[in-house]
PDB file as gemmi writes it, atoms N, CA and C in Angstrom:
CRYST1    1.000    1.000    1.000  90.00  90.00  90.00 P 1                      
ATOM      1  N   MET A   1      46.414  45.731  72.388  1.00  0.00           N  
ATOM      2  CA  MET A   1      45.900  44.094  71.088  1.00  0.00           C  
ATOM      3  C   MET A   1      45.869  46.454  69.920  1.00  0.00           C  
ATOM      4  N   ALA A   2      47.738  46.203  69.414  1.00  0.00           N  
ATOM      5  CA  ALA A   2      46.965  46.430  68.334  1.00  0.00           C  
ATOM      6  C   ALA A   2      46.696  46.238  66.730  1.00  0.00           C  
ATOM      7  N   ILE A   3      46.241  47.133  66.113  1.00  0.00           N  
ATOM      8  CA  ILE A   3      45.561  45.643  64.811  1.00  0.00           C  
ATOM      9  C   ILE A   3      45.947  47.590  64.103  1.00  0.00           C  
ATOM     10  N   ARG A   4      47.032  46.540  62.937  1.00  0.00           N  
ATOM     11  CA  ARG A   4      47.573  47.546  61.539  1.00  0.00           C  
ATOM     12  C   ARG A   4      47.499  46.948  60.383  1.00  0.00           C  
ATOM     13  N   THR A   5      47.399  47.940  59.683  1.00  0.00           N  
ATOM     14  CA  THR A   5      47.008  47.335  58.475  1.00  0.00           C  
ATOM     15  C   THR A   5      47.960  47.529  56.803  1.00  0.00           C  
ATOM     16  N   ILE A   6      48.131  46.190  56.491  1.00  0.00           N  
ATOM     17  CA  ILE A   6      49.648  45.847  55.994  1.00  0.00           C  
ATOM     18  C   ILE A   6      48.920  45.794  54.733  1.00  0.00           C  
ATOM     19  N   GLN A   7      49.533  46.150  53.646  1.00  0.00           N  
ATOM     20  CA  GLN A   7      49.446  46.322  52.783  1.00  0.00           C  
ATOM     21  C   GLN A   7      49.987  45.164  51.579  1.00  0.00           C  
ATOM     22  N   PRO A   8      48.663  44.132  50.533  1.00  0.00           N  
ATOM     23  CA  PRO A   8      48.597  43.358  49.995  1.00  0.00           C  
ATOM     24  C   PRO A   8      49.479  42.828  49.474  1.00  0.00           C  
ATOM     25  N   ASN A   9      49.841  41.687  49.268  1.00  0.00           N  
ATOM     26  CA  ASN A   9      51.934  41.649  49.226  1.00  0.00           C  
ATOM     27  C   ASN A   9      51.929  41.721  47.532  1.00  0.00           C  
ATOM     28  N   SER A  10      52.438  42.742  46.465  1.00  0.00           N  
ATOM     29  CA  SER A  10      52.619  42.867  45.512  1.00  0.00           C  
ATOM     30  C   SER A  10      53.303  41.595  44.521  1.00  0.00           C  
ATOM     31  N   ASP A  11      53.517  41.538  45.438  1.00  0.00           N  
ATOM     32  CA  ASP A  11      53.854  39.854  44.720  1.00  0.00           C  
ATOM     33  C   ASP A  11      53.103  38.057  44.035  1.00  0.00           C  
ATOM     34  N   ARG A  12      51.453  38.638  44.553  1.00  0.00           N  
ATOM     35  CA  ARG A  12      50.010  38.245  44.422  1.00  0.00           C  
ATOM     36  C   ARG A  12      49.949  38.446  43.375  1.00  0.00           C  
ATOM     37  N   PRO A  13      49.030  38.049  42.511  1.00  0.00           N  
ATOM     38  CA  PRO A  13      47.895  38.624  42.127  1.00  0.00           C  
ATOM     39  C   PRO A  13      46.681  39.829  43.215  1.00  0.00           C  
ATOM     40  N   LEU A  14      45.875  40.127  42.664  1.00  0.00           N  
ATOM     41  CA  LEU A  14      44.892  41.059  43.704  1.00  0.00           C  
ATOM     42  C   LEU A  14      43.163  40.072  43.666  1.00  0.00           C  
ATOM     43  N   LEU A  15      43.272  39.611  41.618  1.00  0.00           N  
ATOM     44  CA  LEU A  15      42.034  39.557  41.959  1.00  0.00           C  
ATOM     45  C   LEU A  15      42.755  37.836  40.680  1.00  0.00           C  
ATOM     46  N   LYS A  16      41.205  36.608  41.311  1.00  0.00           N  
ATOM     47  CA  LYS A  16      41.382  35.562  41.209  1.00  0.00           C  
ATOM     48  C   LYS A  16      41.564  35.400  39.527  1.00  0.00           C  
ATOM     49  N   GLU A  17      41.947  34.043  38.696  1.00  0.00           N  
ATOM     50  CA  GLU A  17      41.343  34.285  37.417  1.00  0.00           C  
ATOM     51  C   GLU A  17      39.840  34.607  37.131  1.00  0.00           C  
ATOM     52  N   ASN A  18      39.095  33.874  37.055  1.00  0.00           N  
ATOM     53  CA  ASN A  18      37.564  34.810  37.835  1.00  0.00           C  
ATOM     54  C   ASN A  18      36.815  35.967  37.503  1.00  0.00           C  
ATOM     55  N   GLY A  19      38.669  36.857  38.078  1.00  0.00           N  
ATOM     56  CA  GLY A  19      37.715  37.910  38.321  1.00  0.00           C  
ATOM     57  C   GLY A  19      37.655  38.305  39.542  1.00  0.00           C  
ATOM     58  N   SER A  20      37.730  37.435  40.838  1.00  0.00           N  
ATOM     59  CA  SER A  20      36.749  38.259  41.733  1.00  0.00           C  
ATOM     60  C   SER A  20      38.084  37.899  42.476  1.00  0.00           C  
ATOM     61  N   PRO A  21      38.155  38.401  43.741  1.00  0.00           N  
ATOM     62  CA  PRO A  21      39.271  39.323  44.356  1.00  0.00           C  
ATOM     63  C   PRO A  21      40.117  37.922  45.619  1.00  0.00           C  
ATOM     64  N   ASP A  22      41.119  37.671  45.243  1.00  0.00           N  
ATOM     65  CA  ASP A  22      42.349  36.652  46.491  1.00  0.00           C  
ATOM     66  C   ASP A  22      41.338  37.343  47.181  1.00  0.00           C  
ATOM     67  N   VAL A  23      42.084  36.211  48.107  1.00  0.00           N  
ATOM     68  CA  VAL A  23      41.460  36.328  50.401  1.00  0.00           C  
ATOM     69  C   VAL A  23      42.547  37.106  50.926  1.00  0.00           C  
ATOM     70  N   GLN A  24      43.422  37.476  50.219  1.00  0.00           N  
ATOM     71  CA  GLN A  24      44.545  37.811  51.364  1.00  0.00           C  
ATOM     72  C   GLN A  24      44.087  39.521  50.373  1.00  0.00           C  
ATOM     73  N   PHE A  25      42.985  39.702  49.415  1.00  0.00           N  
ATOM     74  CA  PHE A  25      43.187  40.938  48.874  1.00  0.00           C  
ATOM     75  C   PHE A  25      41.341  40.995  49.415  1.00  0.00           C  
ATOM     76  N   ASN A  26      40.820  40.568  49.197  1.00  0.00           N  
ATOM     77  CA  ASN A  26      39.684  40.808  50.141  1.00  0.00           C  
ATOM     78  C   ASN A  26      39.567  40.264  51.464  1.00  0.00           C  
ATOM     79  N   SER A  27      40.218  40.305  52.520  1.00  0.00           N  
ATOM     80  CA  SER A  27      40.622  40.943  53.864  1.00  0.00           C  
ATOM     81  C   SER A  27      41.576  42.039  53.912  1.00  0.00           C  
ATOM     82  N   TRP A  28      42.385  42.518  53.632  1.00  0.00           N  
ATOM     83  CA  TRP A  28      42.595  43.907  53.131  1.00  0.00           C  
ATOM     84  C   TRP A  28      41.241  44.691  52.955  1.00  0.00           C  
ATOM     85  N   LEU A  29      40.662  44.521  51.900  1.00  0.00           N  
ATOM     86  CA  LEU A  29      39.857  45.484  52.006  1.00  0.00           C  
ATOM     87  C   LEU A  29      38.569  44.988  52.548  1.00  0.00           C  
ATOM     88  N   LYS A  30      38.600  44.501  53.501  1.00  0.00           N  
ATOM     89  CA  LYS A  30      37.510  44.341  54.746  1.00  0.00           C  
ATOM     90  C   LYS A  30      38.215  45.331  55.744  1.00  0.00           C  
ATOM     91  N   ILE A  31      39.577  45.005  55.792  1.00  0.00           N  
ATOM     92  CA  ILE A  31      39.890  46.154  56.821  1.00  0.00           C  
ATOM     93  C   ILE A  31      39.000  47.470  56.654  1.00  0.00           C  
ATOM     94  N   ILE A  32      40.015  47.936  55.436  1.00  0.00           N  
ATOM     95  CA  ILE A  32      40.396  48.998  55.009  1.00  0.00           C  
ATOM     96  C   ILE A  32      38.768  50.003  54.692  1.00  0.00           C  
ATOM     97  N   THR A  33      37.825  48.805  54.414  1.00  0.00           N  
ATOM     98  CA  THR A  33      35.968  49.830  54.548  1.00  0.00           C  
ATOM     99  C   THR A  33      36.172  49.770  55.766  1.00  0.00           C  
ATOM    100  N   ASP A  34      36.520  48.581  57.357  1.00  0.00           N  
ATOM    101  CA  ASP A  34      35.532  49.069  58.367  1.00  0.00           C  
ATOM    102  C   ASP A  34      36.553  50.195  59.147  1.00  0.00           C  
ATOM    103  N   ARG A  35      37.822  50.879  58.484  1.00  0.00           N  
ATOM    104  CA  ARG A  35      38.399  51.553  59.223  1.00  0.00           C  
ATOM    105  C   ARG A  35      38.556  53.228  58.834  1.00  0.00           C  
ATOM    106  N   ASP A  36      37.356  53.065  57.641  1.00  0.00           N  
ATOM    107  CA  ASP A  36      36.393  54.575  57.010  1.00  0.00           C  
ATOM    108  C   ASP A  36      36.394  55.702  57.522  1.00  0.00           C  
ATOM    109  N   LEU A  37      36.646  56.723  57.287  1.00  0.00           N  
ATOM    110  CA  LEU A  37      36.065  57.859  58.437  1.00  0.00           C  
ATOM    111  C   LEU A  37      35.145  57.724  57.579  1.00  0.00           C  
ATOM    112  N   ILE A  38      33.880  58.337  59.045  1.00  0.00           N  
ATOM    113  CA  ILE A  38      32.090  58.581  58.631  1.00  0.00           C  
ATOM    114  C   ILE A  38      31.921  60.583  58.149  1.00  0.00           C  
ATOM    115  N   VAL A  39      31.321  61.133  58.560  1.00  0.00           N  
ATOM    116  CA  VAL A  39      30.957  62.700  57.927  1.00  0.00           C  
ATOM    117  C   VAL A  39      29.672  62.407  58.166  1.00  0.00           C  
ATOM    118  N   GLY A  40      29.286  63.083  59.202  1.00  0.00           N  
ATOM    119  CA  GLY A  40      28.079  63.648  59.728  1.00  0.00           C  
ATOM    120  C   GLY A  40      28.003  64.528  60.795  1.00  0.00           C  
ATOM    121  N   THR A  41      26.917  65.427  60.639  1.00  0.00           N  
ATOM    122  CA  THR A  41      26.437  66.022  61.460  1.00  0.00           C  
ATOM    123  C   THR A  41      26.646  65.964  62.748  1.00  0.00           C  
ATOM    124  N   GLY A  42      26.482  66.435  64.028  1.00  0.00           N  
ATOM    125  CA  GLY A  42      26.750  66.076  65.581  1.00  0.00           C  
ATOM    126  C   GLY A  42      27.028  65.559  65.944  1.00  0.00           C  
ATOM    127  N   SER A  43      27.516  64.798  67.208  1.00  0.00           N  
ATOM    128  CA  SER A  43      28.169  63.392  67.850  1.00  0.00           C  
ATOM    129  C   SER A  43      27.707  62.443  67.373  1.00  0.00           C  
ATOM    130  N   PRO A  44      28.370  61.972  66.955  1.00  0.00           N  
ATOM    131  CA  PRO A  44      28.420  60.229  67.120  1.00  0.00           C  
ATOM    132  C   PRO A  44      27.641  59.433  67.805  1.00  0.00           C  
ATOM    133  N   GLU A  45      27.906  59.420  68.949  1.00  0.00           N  
ATOM    134  CA  GLU A  45      27.522  58.341  70.263  1.00  0.00           C  
ATOM    135  C   GLU A  45      25.787  57.933  70.393  1.00  0.00           C  
ATOM    136  N   SER A  46      25.361  57.191  70.928  1.00  0.00           N  
ATOM    137  CA  SER A  46      23.584  56.423  70.233  1.00  0.00           C  
ATOM    138  C   SER A  46      23.467  56.455  69.015  1.00  0.00           C  
ATOM    139  N   VAL A  47      24.348  56.761  67.770  1.00  0.00           N  
ATOM    140  CA  VAL A  47      23.731  57.572  67.234  1.00  0.00           C  
ATOM    141  C   VAL A  47      23.915  56.245  65.865  1.00  0.00           C  
ATOM    142  N   VAL A  48      25.794  56.399  65.619  1.00  0.00           N  
ATOM    143  CA  VAL A  48      26.068  56.230  64.499  1.00  0.00           C  
ATOM    144  C   VAL A  48      26.450  54.301  65.444  1.00  0.00           C  
ATOM    145  N   GLU A  49      26.280  53.297  64.191  1.00  0.00           N  
ATOM    146  CA  GLU A  49      27.107  52.110  64.426  1.00  0.00           C  
ATOM    147  C   GLU A  49      28.265  52.178  63.756  1.00  0.00           C  
ATOM    148  N   ALA A  50      29.168  51.869  64.376  1.00  0.00           N  
ATOM    149  CA  ALA A  50      30.232  50.863  63.855  1.00  0.00           C  
ATOM    150  C   ALA A  50      31.497  50.136  64.451  1.00  0.00           C  
ATOM    151  N   ASN A  51      32.671  50.177  63.922  1.00  0.00           N  
ATOM    152  CA  ASN A  51      33.212  48.758  64.002  1.00  0.00           C  
ATOM    153  C   ASN A  51      34.015  49.290  64.880  1.00  0.00           C  
ATOM    154  N   GLN A  52      34.813  49.539  66.437  1.00  0.00           N  
ATOM    155  CA  GLN A  52      36.406  49.550  66.903  1.00  0.00           C  
ATOM    156  C   GLN A  52      37.612  50.529  66.158  1.00  0.00           C  
ATOM    157  N   GLY A  53      37.679  51.225  66.426  1.00  0.00           N  
ATOM    158  CA  GLY A  53      38.997  51.861  65.186  1.00  0.00           C  
ATOM    159  C   GLY A  53      38.525  52.833  63.871  1.00  0.00           C  
ATOM    160  N   THR A  54      36.942  53.057  64.272  1.00  0.00           N  
ATOM    161  CA  THR A  54      36.226  53.521  62.627  1.00  0.00           C  
ATOM    162  C   THR A  54      36.687  55.535  63.354  1.00  0.00           C  
ATOM    163  N   THR A  55      36.798  56.025  62.965  1.00  0.00           N  
ATOM    164  CA  THR A  55      36.831  57.484  62.860  1.00  0.00           C  
ATOM    165  C   THR A  55      35.490  58.038  63.016  1.00  0.00           C  
ATOM    166  N   TYR A  56      35.236  58.955  63.528  1.00  0.00           N  
ATOM    167  CA  TYR A  56      34.377  59.936  62.969  1.00  0.00           C  
ATOM    168  C   TYR A  56      34.058  61.891  62.984  1.00  0.00           C  
ATOM    169  N   MET A  57      34.131  62.433  62.050  1.00  0.00           N  
ATOM    170  CA  MET A  57      34.483  63.329  61.544  1.00  0.00           C  
ATOM    171  C   MET A  57      32.037  64.711  61.415  1.00  0.00           C  
ATOM    172  N   ASP A  58      32.847  64.996  62.108  1.00  0.00           N  
ATOM    173  CA  ASP A  58      31.543  66.202  62.104  1.00  0.00           C  
ATOM    174  C   ASP A  58      31.423  67.302  61.895  1.00  0.00           C  
ATOM    175  N   ASP A  59      30.415  66.654  60.613  1.00  0.00           N  
ATOM    176  CA  ASP A  59      31.100  67.985  59.565  1.00  0.00           C  
ATOM    177  C   ASP A  59      30.120  69.889  59.605  1.00  0.00           C  
ATOM    178  N   ALA A  60      29.436  70.376  61.403  1.00  0.00           N  
ATOM    179  CA  ALA A  60      29.038  71.221  61.689  1.00  0.00           C  
ATOM    180  C   ALA A  60      30.076  71.199  63.097  1.00  0.00           C  
ATOM    181  N   GLY A  61      30.879  71.003  63.405  1.00  0.00           N  
ATOM    182  CA  GLY A  61      31.087  71.114  64.596  1.00  0.00           C  
ATOM    183  C   GLY A  61      32.031  72.938  65.237  1.00  0.00           C  
ATOM    184  N   THR A  62      32.460  71.829  66.387  1.00  0.00           N  
ATOM    185  CA  THR A  62      32.762  73.661  66.750  1.00  0.00           C  
ATOM    186  C   THR A  62      34.643  72.913  66.325  1.00  0.00           C  
ATOM    187  N   ALA A  63      35.598  74.015  67.356  1.00  0.00           N  
ATOM    188  CA  ALA A  63      36.985  73.435  66.605  1.00  0.00           C  
ATOM    189  C   ALA A  63      37.019  72.690  68.026  1.00  0.00           C  
ATOM    190  N   SER A  64      36.575  72.597  69.182  1.00  0.00           N  
ATOM    191  CA  SER A  64      36.699  71.701  70.225  1.00  0.00           C  
ATOM    192  C   SER A  64      35.927  70.556  69.731  1.00  0.00           C  
ATOM    193  N   ALA A  65      35.333  70.310  69.035  1.00  0.00           N  
ATOM    194  CA  ALA A  65      33.800  68.822  69.162  1.00  0.00           C  
ATOM    195  C   ALA A  65      34.608  68.697  67.455  1.00  0.00           C  
ATOM    196  N   ILE A  66      35.309  68.109  66.841  1.00  0.00           N  
ATOM    197  CA  ILE A  66      34.687  67.905  65.747  1.00  0.00           C  
ATOM    198  C   ILE A  66      35.565  66.254  64.973  1.00  0.00           C  
ATOM    199  N   LEU A  67      36.473  65.355  65.831  1.00  0.00           N  
ATOM    200  CA  LEU A  67      37.038  64.433  65.472  1.00  0.00           C  
ATOM    201  C   LEU A  67      36.543  63.305  66.829  1.00  0.00           C  
ATOM    202  N   TYR A  68      36.028  62.354  66.117  1.00  0.00           N  
ATOM    203  CA  TYR A  68      35.668  61.122  67.579  1.00  0.00           C  
ATOM    204  C   TYR A  68      36.561  59.161  67.098  1.00  0.00           C  
ATOM    205  N   ILE A  69      36.547  58.815  68.568  1.00  0.00           N  
ATOM    206  CA  ILE A  69      36.958  57.741  67.050  1.00  0.00           C  
ATOM    207  C   ILE A  69      36.602  56.408  68.173  1.00  0.00           C  
ATOM    208  N   LYS A  70      36.348  56.042  67.734  1.00  0.00           N  
ATOM    209  CA  LYS A  70      35.508  54.268  67.949  1.00  0.00           C  
ATOM    210  C   LYS A  70      35.870  53.893  69.315  1.00  0.00           C  
ATOM    211  N   ARG A  71      36.322  53.645  69.840  1.00  0.00           N  
ATOM    212  CA  ARG A  71      37.406  53.148  71.004  1.00  0.00           C  
ATOM    213  C   ARG A  71      37.063  51.934  71.602  1.00  0.00           C  
ATOM    214  N   ASP A  72      35.531  51.814  72.021  1.00  0.00           N  
ATOM    215  CA  ASP A  72      35.247  50.556  72.580  1.00  0.00           C  
ATOM    216  C   ASP A  72      34.104  50.005  71.448  1.00  0.00           C  
ATOM    217  N   ALA A  73      33.939  48.690  71.806  1.00  0.00           N  
ATOM    218  CA  ALA A  73      33.349  47.834  70.324  1.00  0.00           C  
ATOM    219  C   ALA A  73      32.163  48.293  70.411  1.00  0.00           C  
ATOM    220  N   ASP A  74      31.795  48.067  71.683  1.00  0.00           N  
ATOM    221  CA  ASP A  74      30.048  48.515  71.357  1.00  0.00           C  
ATOM    222  C   ASP A  74      30.149  48.914  73.071  1.00  0.00           C  
ATOM    223  N   ILE A  75      29.228  49.020  74.067  1.00  0.00           N  
ATOM    224  CA  ILE A  75      28.567  49.347  75.752  1.00  0.00           C  
ATOM    225  C   ILE A  75      27.084  48.137  75.869  1.00  0.00           C  
ATOM    226  N   ALA A  76      27.941  47.315  76.908  1.00  0.00           N  
ATOM    227  CA  ALA A  76      26.102  46.558  76.542  1.00  0.00           C  
ATOM    228  C   ALA A  76      25.546  45.912  76.267  1.00  0.00           C  
ATOM    229  N   GLY A  77      26.396  45.647  74.135  1.00  0.00           N  
ATOM    230  CA  GLY A  77      25.721  45.079  73.812  1.00  0.00           C  
ATOM    231  C   GLY A  77      25.930  46.324  72.098  1.00  0.00           C  
ATOM    232  N   ASP A  78      25.164  47.235  72.521  1.00  0.00           N  
ATOM    233  CA  ASP A  78      25.153  48.770  71.816  1.00  0.00           C  
ATOM    234  C   ASP A  78      26.682  49.449  70.898  1.00  0.00           C  
ATOM    235  N   LYS A  79      26.530  48.539  70.052  1.00  0.00           N  
ATOM    236  CA  LYS A  79      27.268  49.040  68.877  1.00  0.00           C  
ATOM    237  C   LYS A  79      27.485  50.411  68.747  1.00  0.00           C  
ATOM    238  N   THR A  80      26.420  51.192  68.811  1.00  0.00           N  
ATOM    239  CA  THR A  80      26.353  53.155  68.971  1.00  0.00           C  
ATOM    240  C   THR A  80      27.258  53.719  69.357  1.00  0.00           C  
ATOM    241  N   GLN A  81      27.603  53.457  70.502  1.00  0.00           N  
ATOM    242  CA  GLN A  81      27.812  53.328  70.939  1.00  0.00           C  
ATOM    243  C   GLN A  81      29.595  53.449  71.965  1.00  0.00           C  
ATOM    244  N   GLY A  82      29.675  54.192  72.459  1.00  0.00           N  
ATOM    245  CA  GLY A  82      32.161  53.705  72.744  1.00  0.00           C  
ATOM    246  C   GLY A  82      32.701  55.242  72.171  1.00  0.00           C  
ATOM    247  N   TRP A  83      31.922  55.905  71.092  1.00  0.00           N  
ATOM    248  CA  TRP A  83      33.079  56.960  70.130  1.00  0.00           C  
ATOM    249  C   TRP A  83      33.358  57.536  71.741  1.00  0.00           C  
ATOM    250  N   ILE A  84      34.544  58.281  71.107  1.00  0.00           N  
ATOM    251  CA  ILE A  84      35.321  59.739  72.369  1.00  0.00           C  
ATOM    252  C   ILE A  84      35.387  60.225  71.636  1.00  0.00           C  
ATOM    253  N   LEU A  85      35.343  61.524  71.890  1.00  0.00           N  
ATOM    254  CA  LEU A  85      36.341  63.187  70.974  1.00  0.00           C  
ATOM    255  C   LEU A  85      37.654  63.327  71.081  1.00  0.00           C  
ATOM    256  N   THR A  86      38.045  63.218  70.592  1.00  0.00           N  
ATOM    257  CA  THR A  86      39.990  63.840  70.283  1.00  0.00           C  
ATOM    258  C   THR A  86      40.042  64.743  70.415  1.00  0.00           C  
TER     259      THR A  86                                                      
END                                                                             
């Protein structure tokens, strides 16, 4: 299943009259936040909990071990596992 992030409709207001986010905009913000880049030191495997599709950059990595993608949602229920080196 492919997940594609679609920008909010520009013809609709982003905020309700009370200042809270519109439902569509709130959903979009959640998707963007879940896909945010995480920066840390070392491998994220078994250390960093994240949603499937998240990107992690090792700021101390060597030339061949810098960028990881959270491929699996979890392994045996553990959300810190499922990272692959790209």
